[in-house]
C-alpha positions as CSV (number, residue, x, y, z in Angstrom):
1,M,-13.1,-1.2,-17.1
2,I,-9.9,-2.8,-16.1
3,A,-11.7,-5.1,-13.7
4,A,-14.1,-6.2,-16.5
5,I,-11.1,-7.0,-18.8
6,M,-9.4,-8.9,-16.0
7,A,-12.6,-10.8,-15.3
8,F,-13.0,-11.7,-19.0
9,A,-9.4,-12.9,-19.2
10,G,-10.0,-15.0,-16.1
11,L,-13.1,-16.6,-17.6
12,I,-11.3,-17.3,-20.8
13,N,-8.5,-18.9,-18.8
14,F,-11.0,-21.0,-16.9
15,T,-12.7,-22.2,-20.1
16,N,-9.3,-23.0,-21.6
17,M,-8.3,-25.0,-18.5
18,M,-11.4,-27.1,-18.5
19,I,-11.3,-27.9,-22.2
20,T,-7.5,-28.7,-22.1
21,S,-8.1,-31.0,-19.1
22,I,-10.7,-32.9,-21.0
23,I,-8.6,-33.2,-24.2
24,A,-5.5,-34.3,-22.2
25,R,-7.4,-37.0,-20.3
26,R,-9.3,-38.6,-23.2
27,N,-7.4,-41.8,-22.8
28,E,-8.1,-41.9,-19.1
29,F,-11.8,-41.4,-19.7
30,A,-11.8,-44.2,-22.3
31,T,-10.1,-46.5,-19.8
32,M,-12.7,-45.6,-17.1
33,Q,-15.5,-46.2,-19.6
34,S,-14.0,-49.5,-20.7
35,I,-14.4,-50.9,-17.1
36,G,-18.0,-49.7,-16.7
37,M,-18.2,-45.9,-16.2
38,T,-21.2,-44.5,-18.1
39,N,-21.3,-41.2,-20.1
40,R,-23.5,-39.7,-17.4
41,Q,-21.1,-40.6,-14.6
42,L,-18.2,-39.1,-16.7
43,R,-20.1,-35.9,-17.3
44,R,-21.0,-35.6,-13.6
45,L,-17.3,-36.2,-12.7
46,M,-16.2,-33.4,-14.9
47,V,-18.9,-31.0,-13.8
48,Y,-18.0,-31.6,-10.1
49,E,-14.3,-31.1,-10.9
50,G,-15.2,-27.8,-12.7
51,L,-17.4,-26.7,-9.7
52,Y,-14.5,-27.4,-7.3
53,Y,-12.2,-25.3,-9.5
54,A,-14.8,-22.5,-9.7
55,A,-15.6,-22.6,-5.9
56,G,-11.9,-22.5,-5.1
57,A,-11.3,-19.6,-7.5
58,D,-14.4,-17.8,-6.2
59,I,-13.5,-18.1,-2.5
60,A,-9.9,-17.1,-3.1
61,G,-10.9,-14.2,-5.3
62,C,-13.5,-12.9,-2.8
63,M,-11.1,-13.2,0.1
64,T,-8.3,-11.5,-1.7
65,A,-10.6,-8.7,-2.9
66,A,-11.9,-8.2,0.7
67,I,-8.4,-8.2,2.2
68,F,-7.0,-5.7,-0.3
69,A,-10.1,-3.5,-0.2
70,L,-10.1,-3.3,3.6
71,T,-6.4,-2.8,4.0
72,V,-4.5,-1.3,1.1
73,L,-7.2,0.5,-0.7
74,K,-8.8,1.9,2.4
75,N,-5.5,3.3,3.6
76,A,-4.6,4.7,0.2
77,L,-8.0,6.3,-0.5
78,N,-8.5,7.8,3.0
79,A,-5.3,9.8,2.7
80,P,-5.8,13.6,2.8
81,S,-4.5,13.9,-0.8
82,M,-7.3,11.7,-2.1
83,W,-10.2,13.9,-0.9
84,F,-12.0,13.4,-4.2
85,F,-12.4,9.6,-3.7
86,T,-15.0,7.8,-1.7
87,M,-14.4,4.3,-0.5
88,H,-17.4,1.9,-0.9
89,F,-16.6,-1.7,-0.3
90,T,-18.7,-4.2,-2.3
91,L,-18.3,-7.8,-3.4
92,A,-21.1,-7.6,-6.0
93,P,-18.8,-7.8,-9.1
94,A,-16.9,-10.7,-7.6
95,L,-20.2,-12.5,-6.8
96,I,-21.4,-11.9,-10.4
97,V,-18.2,-13.4,-11.8
98,A,-18.6,-16.3,-9.4
99,L,-22.1,-17.1,-10.8
100,V,-20.6,-17.0,-14.3
101,Y,-17.8,-19.4,-13.2
102,V,-20.4,-21.8,-11.8
103,F,-22.5,-21.6,-15.0
104,L,-19.4,-22.3,-17.1
105,A,-18.3,-25.1,-14.8
106,T,-21.5,-26.9,-15.5
107,V,-21.9,-26.2,-19.2
108,I,-18.3,-26.5,-20.6
109,P,-17.7,-30.2,-19.5
110,A,-21.0,-31.3,-21.1
111,I,-20.3,-29.6,-24.4
112,A,-16.6,-30.5,-24.5
113,L,-17.3,-34.2,-23.7
114,H,-19.9,-34.3,-26.4
115,F,-17.3,-33.1,-29.0
116,F,-14.2,-34.9,-27.8
117,N,-15.6,-38.2,-26.7
118,N,-16.8,-39.4,-30.1
119,G,-16.5,-43.0,-31.3
120,T,-16.5,-46.2,-29.5
121,V,-14.4,-46.9,-26.3
122,V,-12.1,-49.2,-28.3
123,E,-11.4,-46.5,-30.9
124,R,-10.7,-44.0,-28.2
125,L,-8.3,-46.4,-26.4
126,R,-6.4,-46.9,-29.6
127,M,-6.0,-43.2,-30.2
128,V,-2.4,-42.0,-30.0
129,E,-1.9,-38.4,-28.6
């Protein structure tokens, strides 16, 4: 249950990071579009950026989980006083969360850009943060 809560908190944090990045860089996006970047290119740029974040988080999370499970937890749970525990190493929960991260990394930028990139390029360039 604690792992599910931590995974949910991580997913919320990832979502917040992606949306905040898009909001903070609206002027930059308007500038790029003023010199010829299309909406499709901008959406692809943000999706790739999200996928890089997700891949980095997934790789680091799986490696950290494997290292801790095979060292710290294995030694702690194989102690004679822990006879009632059985150690089964699995990365299935981490891989499930990784798929959710990849899904969110592709969906969030498209939705956020739709809502936060309204108006013409000139109007967005004139916007003061």
